N, C-alpha and C positions, 0 to 999 in steps of 0.2 A: 506494499501498498505506500503510497504518494500523496503527502495533499500541500494542501500552500495553505497554509494562512497571513491574514491579515492584522500585520498590531502596528502601534504606534509609530515606531521607525517604517515600516514598509512591511511589504512582502518575506515570510520568514518561511522558507523549506520544510517541511518534514522527510528526513530520511531515515535509517537503518540504525534501529536499537544496538546497545549492547547483550551479549547473552545474560548477565547476569544482572536484572537492575537493583540500582541504589538507589535509597535518599540523596537530595542535593549532594551532603557529605558521606563520602565512602565511608562505609561500615563492615565491620565483618559478618558475615552470611553463618550460622548454624541450623542444627536440628531440619535441616529442609527435607521435606517427604511430599511425594504426589498423593496429588488424588485427581482420578481424571486427565482433565482439562487445565484442574489447577495445583497450584502448590500452596503449603505454610513453609513458613521459617521464623528467626528471629534474626536479628541484627541487630548489633553490639559492639559502642565503640566506648570504650575506658570505662566506667559506671553505668554510662548510657546505654539504656534496651528497649528495643521497640518490635512488635511482633506483628505478622504480617503473611494472608493470603492473597497469594495473585494468582490472573490469569495471563500467561505471553503465549498463549495457542494459535489463537486469531490473526495476530497482526505479526509480522515481522519485527518489525518498528515500534510495536506499542505494545504496555504493558498496562493492565485495570489490578489497581492495588485496593485491597483494604485493609488499616492499617489501623493499629491499638498499641498505649503504650501502658508498662503495668502500672498500676496503680490511679488508671482513669481507663481502666477496662470497659467499663460502660458508656465510654465516650467515643467509640471506631470511626475514624472518618476514611471517605473514599477519593482515591488521587488517578488520573491517567497520568503516564509519562511515555512522550515521542519523542525519539534521538531525533536532532537538528544535525546541520553538515559540520557547523562549526562549535567548537568551546565559546559560552556564550561569558560577556566580558562583563556585567550588568546583573546586578542583583534586581529584581525588577517584580511590582504587578503589574500588567501590563494592561488589565481591565477585568472587569467582573460581569456577565452576562448570563442571561437567563438559561436553564436547561431543561430538560424534559427525559426521564428512564422508564421506560414499558419491560417490563417483565413479562413475554408474551403475549396474552391479548387484554393482560391485567388489566386496572387502572394505573393512571400515570402518576408517575411521583416526577412532582417540578422542584425545582430550587435553582440554586446560583453556584457560575462555576468559575474561578479566581483564574486570567490567565499568568501564570508565574515561568521566570527564568533565574537562575542564580548563577552568580559570579561563577569559572572552573570548571560550572558541569556543563555535559551536550545537549541535556533534556529539556524539554517542553514540556510545561507542568499544569494540569487543569485540577485545581482544587478542588470538589465537588462539596456543596452544602447542604445541607436538606434539612427538611423542617420535621423530618421522621425516619432519620437512620433506621430506628431499627427496626421499622413496617417494611422498608424497601427492604433490608437486609433478610427477613424474613420470607417475603416475595420471593428473593432470591435463592433463597435456599432451596426454595418448593421448584423454583422456575429451570425451563430448557435455553432460554436465549434471554439476554440483557441488552436494550437497543436503545440508544443515546442518540438525543437532537440536543445539538449545540448552538443558541443562536450568536454567531459571530457577526450579524448585522443584521439592519432588519430584509428580512425577504432570503437573508443568507446563510444557510446552516451547514454543520458539519456534523454527517451522521457515523458511526459506529455501529460494530454487534460487536457481543461477545458473547461466549459459552457460557453457561451454569452447568459442564458435565463437573460433578466433582466440589461446585462452592460447597452445598451442604458441611460436608466432613472436613475442607480445608476451614471453612468457619468453625466450625465445630476443637478441629485443633490450636487455631488458633487462637482463640476464649482459653485453651488449658494452656498453653504455651505460657499468655498473660498472666496468669492465677500461679503461675508454680515459682516459685523464685527461683532468681538463677542461682549456678554453683558459683561460689567465690574461684577468680584463679587460683593453684597455688605456687607459692615462689615466686609470684613475680615472673612468669613464665607468659610468652604473647602467646592469644589461643584464637582460634578460628581460623578462617580461612577468607585474606581478603576478599573485596567486590573489584579490585583493581591491582593488577601487579606494580609493586613498590620497589626501591631500592633502597638495601640497606649498609653504612661503612661503618669498619669497625676500623 
């Protein structure tokens, strides 16, 4: 898939996504488990920890994620990440637009999407704010297909479709990971697998 999104600075092409999705900051991934077209995993960086359920099956360059943070497990959020051609020079929120989400042929969930880029990151993020996230996630647990309509401008829509095969199992495990205390690293040794390659000097 290749899309073009109109931002304040002009046309921003959407290109190929890295194999391992990450938050805007590079985190270590762990506890990765497959659930149909979804995966569940944990992300850690020092004492900071998040958990995530992701669908990266439907598009080569885009990932839909449901995210939660231990201590605030009851307040998950949804986000779409699409890879860009270039690493971005600015951290900014470009726009906030209406979004509509439809699970199968049930009722429409309407909310807002924030268009975000982060300095040093090659991702374009759409952070979704929904009035009733729990109701949306419950529909996703029992559905087959999630359809999104993002209102980029009047009569200018960006459509995306994601599989929900395995979403129920991924959400259940994500919640379990969120509520399970993380093990403390022993002897200050590095743990986890970096989401991006890095070099070390001795």
